[in-house]
Backbone as a ProteinNet text record, in pm:
[ID]
protein_1_A
[PRIMARY]
XXXXXXXXXXXXXXXXXXXXXXXXXXXXXXXXXXXXXXXXXXXXXXXXXXXXXXXXXXXXXXXXXXXXXXXXXXXXXXXXXXXXXXXXXXXXXXXXXXXXXXXXXX
[TERTIARY]
73	14.6	116.7	245.9	299.8	356.5	386.4	426.9	348	246.9	77.8	50.7	91.8	81.8	191.3	306.9	405.8	409.1	363.1	286.4	255	152.6	52.5	104	168.3	197.8	303.7	423.6	545	423.6	329.3	264.6	150.1	136.9	79.8	163.9	306.5	384.3	440.3	444.8	488.7	387.2	231.1	151.8	140.8	156.3	173.3	307.6	387.5	532.4	483.2	409.1	339.2	258	222.5	65.1	119.5	238.9	261.2	447.7	504.9	597	647.7	586.3	653.5	518.3	607.1	560	409.8	299.7	189.4	131.3	173.2	130.3	85.6	16.1	-24.5	29.7	147.7	290.5	196.4	209.6	205	53.8	-64.9	-166.3	-223.6	-152.2	-138.1	-84	24.8	128.2	39.5	-38.5	-95.6	-269.1	-304.5	-444.8	-425.1	-262.5	-211.2	-180.5	-179.3	-110.8	-296.9	-345.1	-501.4	-539.2	-556	-567.8	-530.6	-363.5	-301.7	-343.8	-333.7	-392.8	-550.1	-656.3	-794.9	-772.3	-739.1	-723.7	-662.1	-607.8	-526.2	-595.8	-680.4	-783.2	-886.3	-921.3	-1046.4	-1020.2	-878.8	-835.9	-829	-805.8	-749.1	-881.7	-1029.9	-1161.4	-1184	-1154.2	-1230	-1152.2	-1015.5	-951	-1046.2	-1048.6	-1129.9	-1282.5	-1327.8	-1471.3	-1424.7	-1383.9	-1327.4	-1339.8	-1207.8	-1209.9	-1312.4	-1408.1	-1511.9	-1625.3	-1628.6	-1776.2	-1643.5	-1538.7	-1498.4	-1507.7	-1429.3	-1514.7	-1619.8	-1701.6	-1854.9	-1892.1	-1868.1	-1854.9	-1843	-1693.8	-1615.5	-1706.8	-1740.1	-1818.2	-1972	-2070.6	-2189.7	-2166	-2109.3	-2151.1	-2036.3	-2080.8	-1971.5	-1903.2	-1997.5	-1942.8	-1813.7	-1783.7	-1673.2	-1558.9	-1586.5	-1472.2	-1448.1	-1528.8	-1496.6	-1427.7	-1425.4	-1419.1	-1247.5	-1222.8	-1093.3	-1002.5	-1076.3	-997.2	-947.3	-1045.4	-1030.1	-896.5	-893.7	-818.3	-666.6	-647.6	-506.5	-492.2	-605.6	-514.2	-547.4	-610.8	-614.1	-734.6	-862.3	-897.1	-997.3	-1054.4	-1163.2	-1259.4	-1410	-1511	-1501.9	-1587.8	-1628.9	-1658.9	-1803.5	-1873.5	-1814.8	-1676	-1658.2	-1567.2	-1508.9	-1429.9	-1274.1	-1160.6	-1085.4	-1040.7	-1013	-980.2	-887.9	-777.1	-644.3	-675.3	-691.9	-691	-522.5	-488.6	-333.7	-337.8	-214.8	-278.1	-191.9	-272.7	-237.7	-113.3	18.5	99.1	83.1	144	127.5	245.5	231.9	371.2	474.8	518.4	649.5	706.7	641.7	672.1	656	592.1	601.4	433.5	408.1	291	202.9	75.1	-16	-30.2	13.8	-21.8	-135.9	-156.2	-268.3	-455.4	-515.9	-663	-620	-549.2	-546.5	-653.4	-750.5	-793.8	-772.5	-777.6	-695.1	-813.2	-763.2	-926.8	-815.1	-892.9	-795.8	-906.1
-118.3	18.8	121.5	96.8	226.1	242.4	150.4	190.3	210.3	194.1	268.4	408.7	421.9	565.4	646.9	592.7	681.9	733	589.2	590	725.5	739.8	818	984.8	961.6	1100.6	1169.3	1042.6	1105.3	1183.8	1075.7	1111.9	1219.1	1316.4	1361.7	1525	1488.3	1544	1626.8	1488.6	1491.9	1612.9	1573.4	1660.9	1794.8	1798.9	1990.6	1984.3	1971.4	2001.5	2038.3	1963.1	1962.4	2115.3	2120.9	2207.5	2328.4	2355.5	2492.9	2550.2	2467	2506.6	2432.2	2393.8	2321.6	2403.6	2437.3	2460.6	2489.9	2432.8	2419.7	2430.5	2527.3	2478.6	2653.7	2655.5	2809.6	2934.4	2938.2	2991.3	3047.1	2927.2	2964.2	3037.4	3001.1	3038.2	3184.1	3183.7	3362.2	3434.6	3394.8	3443.9	3572.5	3359.1	3358	3458.8	3489	3599.9	3720.1	3762.9	3885.7	3912.3	3829.2	3854.5	3909	3781.1	3807.4	3935.4	4039.3	4125.3	4261.7	4230.1	4323.8	4298.9	4228.6	4169.4	4254.6	4221.4	4276.3	4391.8	4441.1	4660.9	4710	4687.2	4710.6	4627.7	4540.1	4540.1	4621	4653	4744.6	4919.1	4928.1	5072	5058.7	4929.5	4954.1	4961.9	4852.7	4852.8	5004.4	5061.5	5241.7	5293.9	5327.1	5368.2	5309.9	5174.6	5121.4	5247.5	5190.6	5230.8	5388.8	5508.8	5655.4	5624	5544.8	5569.3	5537.4	5427.2	5395.3	5502.2	5554.2	5634.5	5781.3	5843.7	5897	5861.9	5752.1	5699.3	5741.4	5694	5675.5	5846.9	5907	6058.8	6118.8	6050.2	6128.5	6037.1	5940.2	5892.1	5932.9	5950.1	6038.6	6121.2	6250.4	6361.4	6448.5	6561.4	6687.7	6751.9	6728.8	6864.4	6796.9	6685.6	6603.7	6678.9	6625.9	6660.1	6830.2	6886.6	7049.5	7092.4	7071.8	7071.6	6995.1	6883.7	6810.8	6945.1	6968	7031.4	7236.3	7272.5	7401.9	7379.3	7256.5	7274.9	7211.5	7100.7	7009.5	7106.2	7193.3	7213.4	7365.2	7455.3	7590	7649.7	7543.4	7626.6	7661.5	7762.6	7843.3	7814.4	7857.1	7857.3	7946.1	7861.4	7987	8105.5	8124.4	8227.6	8253.9	8288.2	8269.4	8368.1	8479.6	8531.4	8529.9	8528.7	8489	8608.6	8561.1	8682.4	8603.3	8675.7	8691.5	8710.4	8688.7	8825.5	8741.2	8901.4	8914.4	8973.4	8930.5	8974.7	9112.5	9181.2	9314.4	9287.7	9458.7	9390	9471.6	9417.4	9511.5	9628.3	9707.9	9831.9	9751.9	9650.2	9630.1	9572.3	9572.7	9528.1	9381.9	9272.8	9172.8	9148	9057.3	8991.3	8962.9	8957.5	8862.6	8749.7	8714.3	8586.6	8600.5	8497	8417.2	8384.3	8483	8448	8394.2	8549.5	8543.5	8649	8611.3	8686.4	8775.8	8916.8	9014.7	9086.8	9064.1	9139.3	9260.4	9412.6	9521.8	9634.8
-51.1	-22.3	14.7	79.9	29.8	-82.1	-128.1	-262.2	-281.3	-338	-414.1	-389.5	-295.4	-198.2	-308.7	-286.8	-337.4	-479.3	-551.7	-712.2	-742.2	-678.2	-680.4	-640	-569	-460.3	-581.2	-634.5	-741.8	-886	-939.8	-999.7	-979.8	-946.9	-889.1	-849.1	-809	-851.4	-999.6	-1056.2	-1201.3	-1257.7	-1242.4	-1331.5	-1294.6	-1118	-1111.7	-1165.5	-1199.8	-1271.8	-1373.7	-1476.3	-1580.4	-1606.1	-1525.1	-1531.3	-1495.6	-1434.8	-1366.3	-1435.7	-1512.2	-1545.9	-1705.7	-1785.9	-1898.7	-2023.9	-2078.7	-2243.7	-2277.8	-2206.7	-2247.4	-2094.2	-2025.4	-1853.7	-1900.7	-1745	-1641.5	-1755.5	-1738.7	-1773.3	-1924.3	-2023.1	-2109.9	-2189.5	-2079.6	-2148.9	-2036	-1983.2	-1934.2	-2047.5	-2158.7	-2188.8	-2329.5	-2360.2	-2468.8	-2442.5	-2339.4	-2310.8	-2308.5	-2268.9	-2248.8	-2417.4	-2548.2	-2635.3	-2734.6	-2727	-2764.6	-2691.8	-2564.6	-2543.4	-2595.8	-2638.7	-2715.8	-2884.1	-2887.9	-3033.7	-3119.7	-3000.5	-3006.8	-3034.2	-2898.8	-2918.9	-3028.1	-3049.2	-3247	-3275.7	-3332.5	-3467.8	-3444.2	-3315.4	-3235.2	-3362.6	-3281.8	-3354.2	-3473.8	-3568.7	-3695.3	-3820.5	-3656.3	-3712.2	-3748.6	-3611.7	-3605.2	-3798	-3769.5	-3908	-4008.1	-4021.3	-4147	-4208.3	-4076	-4079.2	-4118.3	-4086.5	-4123.7	-4224.9	-4303.4	-4447.2	-4538.1	-4450.1	-4550.9	-4607.4	-4458.1	-4445	-4546.2	-4591.2	-4630.5	-4787.7	-4828.6	-4944.1	-5025.1	-4917.1	-4928.3	-4982.1	-4912.9	-4909.9	-5033.8	-5074.9	-5187.9	-5288.2	-5335.5	-5432.3	-5418.4	-5309.6	-5348.7	-5362.9	-5300.3	-5262	-5350.9	-5409.7	-5404.5	-5303.5	-5248	-5090.3	-5041.4	-5037.8	-4952.5	-5064.2	-5233.2	-5314	-5304.3	-5299.3	-5239	-5188.6	-5033.2	-4864.5	-4896.3	-5004.4	-5000	-5088.6	-5178.1	-5268.7	-5230.7	-5130.7	-5089	-4975.1	-4928	-4786.3	-4876.9	-4883.7	-4957.4	-5111.7	-5172.6	-5299.2	-5303.8	-5226	-5199.4	-5339.2	-5363.9	-5484.3	-5448.8	-5510.7	-5506	-5593.1	-5549.8	-5664.2	-5757.9	-5878.3	-5987.3	-5941.1	-5822.4	-5768.7	-5693.1	-5566.8	-5486	-5473.9	-5428.5	-5389.1	-5286.5	-5284.3	-5193.2	-5105.9	-5012.9	-4909.4	-4805	-4828.9	-4695.4	-4574.5	-4472.8	-4366.8	-4276.2	-4299.5	-4258.7	-4071.4	-4002	-3902.9	-3852.6	-3775.7	-3766.4	-3649.2	-3671.3	-3602	-3492	-3365.9	-3266.7	-3233.6	-3141.6	-3138.6	-3123.8	-3125.3	-3064.5	-3185.8	-3333	-3411	-3489.3	-3356.7	-3399.4	-3429.7	-3536.2	-3495	-3421.1	-3405.6	-3291.7	-3333.3	-3454.6	-3520.1	-3588.8	-3622.6	-3683.4	-3592.2	-3628.3	-3548.5	-3381.8	-3336	-3172.2	-3106	-3064.6	-2978	-2863.5	-2907.7	-2735.2	-2655.5	-2583	-2466.6	-2416	-2542	-2440.6	-2423.4
[MASK]
++++++++++++++++++++++++++++++++++++++++++++++++++++++++++++++++++++++++++++++++++++++++++++++++++++++++++

């Protein structure tokens, strides 16, 4: 009976060792779970980016408003019946400019 108990105890120790320290043990499971969480967050970020790009493509295909907005902002284009006004910041008494679109309370 002692030999049987010793064999069972040895088997229990070997299984615990394999569970905690082998390549398919608890450490590997925890590492894989953290990798899954990191990949899931990266996938979510890419999905949001893809959704924004798909909406932009849809806007460019369907309406002219997005095309006009992009032409104005990126290419500096002006419409046929529009007038271009350039706002130049006023100079301060010290000879320095106040900067573009800065609000001053006097």
